Structures are given as structure tokens and as C-alpha cells.
C-alpha positions, -999 to 999 in steps of 0.1 A, spaced: -240 -42 -110 -253 -20 -138 -252 -28 -175 -224 -3 -182 -203 -17 -154 -208 -52 -167 -197 -42 -202 -167 -23 -191 -155 -48 -165 -162 -81 -184 -161 -69 -221 -192 -89 -230 -218 -83 -258 -248 -73 -237 -274 -87 -261 -257 -120 -264 -253 -120 -225 -290 -113 -219 -302 -140 -242 -277 -164 -225 -292 -154 -191 -328 -160 -204 -318 -193 -221 -305 -205 -188 -333 -190 -166 -308 -169 -146 -325 -140 -128 -318 -105 -136 -336 -72 -135 -337 -40 -154 -337 -3 -147 -340 29 -168 -306 25 -185 -303 -14 -189 -300 -46 -170 -290 -49 -133 -275 -80 -117 -267 -85 -81 -230 -82 -72 -228 -116 -56 -242 -133 -87 -224 -116 -116 -191 -135 -112 -209 -168 -114 -229 -157 -144 -199 -144 -163 -179 -176 -156 -208 -197 -169 -211 -174 -200 -174 -176 -208 -167 -212 -200 -184 -224 -232 -183 -198 -259 -201 -220 -283 -230 -223 -259 -230 -186 -253 -232 -180 -291 -260 -205 -294 -279 -188 -268 -274 -155 -286 -283 -169 -320 -303 -201 -316 -303 -225 -345 -333 -220 -368 -357 -247 -376 -354 -252 -414 -390 -259 -416 -401 -228 -396 -415 -200 -415 -392 -170 -422 -401 -138 -405 -397 -110 -429 -388 -75 -419 -402 -55 -448 -429 -38 -428 -404 -29 -401 -381 -13 -426 -410 5 -443 -419 20 -409 -384 31 -399 -372 43 -433 -404 59 -447 -437 56 -429 -429 72 -396 -409 100 -412 -437 107 -435 -463 105 -407 -443 131 -387 -440 156 -416 -476 152 -427 -488 156 -391 -467 187 -387 -482 202 -418 -518 191 -408 -515 208 -374 -510 242 -391 -545 238 -407 -560 234 -372 -540 262 -356 -551 286 -384 -586 273 -391 -577 267 -427 -590 231 -424 -624 246 -431 -614 265 -463 -620 246 -495 -638 252 -528 -661 223 -521 -678 241 -492 -679 274 -509 -646 287 -495 -659 293 -459 -634 311 -438 -623 301 -403 -638 334 -390 -672 325 -403 -670 290 -388 -658 302 -354 -683 330 -353 -711 304 -357 -695 278 -334 -671 295 -310 -662 263 -291 -646 249 -323 -616 272 -321 -605 260 -288 -610 224 -298 -591 229 -331 -562 245 -314 -560 217 -288 -563 191 -317 -535 208 -335 -514 206 -303 -522 169 -302 -511 164 -338 -478 180 -331 -472 158 -301 -482 128 -322 -457 138 -349 -430 139 -323 -441 105 -309 -437 91 -344 -401 102 -345 -394 89 -310 -410 56 -321 -389 54 -351 -358 59 -329 -368 30 -306 -377 7 -335 -344 14 -353 -324 6 -321 -344 -26 -314 -355 -12 -281 -374 -36 -259 -401 -10 -255 -406 -6 -292 -433 -32 -298 -455 -18 -270 -449 17 -284 -462 6 -318 -493 -6 -302 -498 27 -283 -491 46 -315 -518 30 -335 -542 29 -306 -539 67 -302 -542 72 -339 -575 54 -338 -590 70 -305 -581 107 -306 -593 115 -341 -626 96 -334 -631 117 -303 -624 148 -322 -648 139 -349 -675 131 -325 -671 162 -304 -670 186 -334 -699 167 -350 -720 172 -318 -712 210 -318 -721 217 -354 -751 192 -353 -738 169 -380 -736 132 -377 -701 117 -384 -711 81 -375 -705 68 -410 -670 84 -414 -662 75 -378 -671 39 -384 -648 36 -415 -620 54 -395 -623 30 -366 -623 -1 -389 -592 10 -407 -573 19 -376 -583 -13 -358 -571 -34 -387 -537 -15 -385 -536 -18 -347 -541 -56 -345 -520 -63 -376 -491 -45 -360 -497 -61 -326 -495 -96 -343 -465 -86 -364 -444 -73 -336 -454 -100 -311 -440 -126 -334 -407 -106 -336 -406 -95 -299 -373 -116 -294 -355 -92 -316 -362 -62 -295 -340 -66 -265 -320 -34 -261 
């Protein structure tokens, strides 16, 4: 029986029900749209769930240890209300500089035009366009991630890890490839970028691992 059928037929809160199943080690599976329980088991599960409402509520909201450290959600709220929206907007804008080549235009380098750069290093144009496309895709991913986080999706914590891993790996590859083409070492800048992104990666992995029980939808 699918999640939708369970909710419609038995009128249960699905999050509470899933936590009840887990608390009692009752087997269930999941598909693309939610949980799935064998038809010959569901009646027994529902009976156990409803025979003791207090136990079901306790399973859904276990009593907190008064001595346990409180898990704040400020970083989570910062991500869903600001950081991921800002990331998407800034990345969309940044992609334009790679599509047009204006990333090379600045007073500090003597206002070199994209045409001059691409005339000297033809391969850069293809790489820049590809990188611009990646930035657009990454901006969209930021919005998708924001949606999953806001909805407490079970996939959200892993998606955060993927998000920060990509944000570390792809720019590094881009810098190394373009540096090799123009013959300029970017080892120093790349090292700084790697360190910063790894800090964010592992900090977020630890943060969301400790709150994984909240993401069950």
C-alpha cells in the first residue's frame, strides 16, 4: 500500500506514523513518492499505531533529555531564507560574464577584451561557455536544494553534501584547466579555495548529520 493510500484510508499523520514504525522496528520500504507497506501488514501496523495514541505521539516526538545540548536551526534558516536564494541569483549573474567573456574585462588588467583573450587562447572560449552553463545548472540546483530543505525532505542532507562538494570541485578543475592553457600557475588561489570549500563541506555534513532525524519527508 502506498503512502497516499495509507493517508487517505486511515487518516494518519505520515511523519508520526513513520517514526512509530522506526521506533518499533517495523519493516517498510520507500518508492519515488513515499513509503510503501505490504498489504498484509498494514492493518496490523495501523492497529498497533492507534491502540495507544500516547505511545504513537511519543514515537513521533520523543521526550528530550533535559541535559542534552539543544540543536539550533539558525544555519538551516539562513540557508533556506537567504543563502541559497542569494547563491542562485549571484550564480545566474556570474554565468553571464562567462558566456560573454566579460569576466576578463577589468581596469586592473588594462581593460583586455574577450576578443583579445580568445584570439590568443582559442580553447578558453569553449571552456568558458561550458563553465557558464555549469554555473546556471548550479544556480538551479541551489533552488532545488532550498525546496528540499524547506520541506524537510529525507534527501536534503545528502543534497547539501553534494552541493558543497560540487562547489569545491568544479571551480578547482576550471581554474587548473584555464591556468594550464594560459601558462599561469593557480596553485596558491586553488589551495585557498579548496581549504575554504572543504571547511564548508565538512561543517555542513556534521551539522545536518546531527539533525538527520528531522528530515523524514
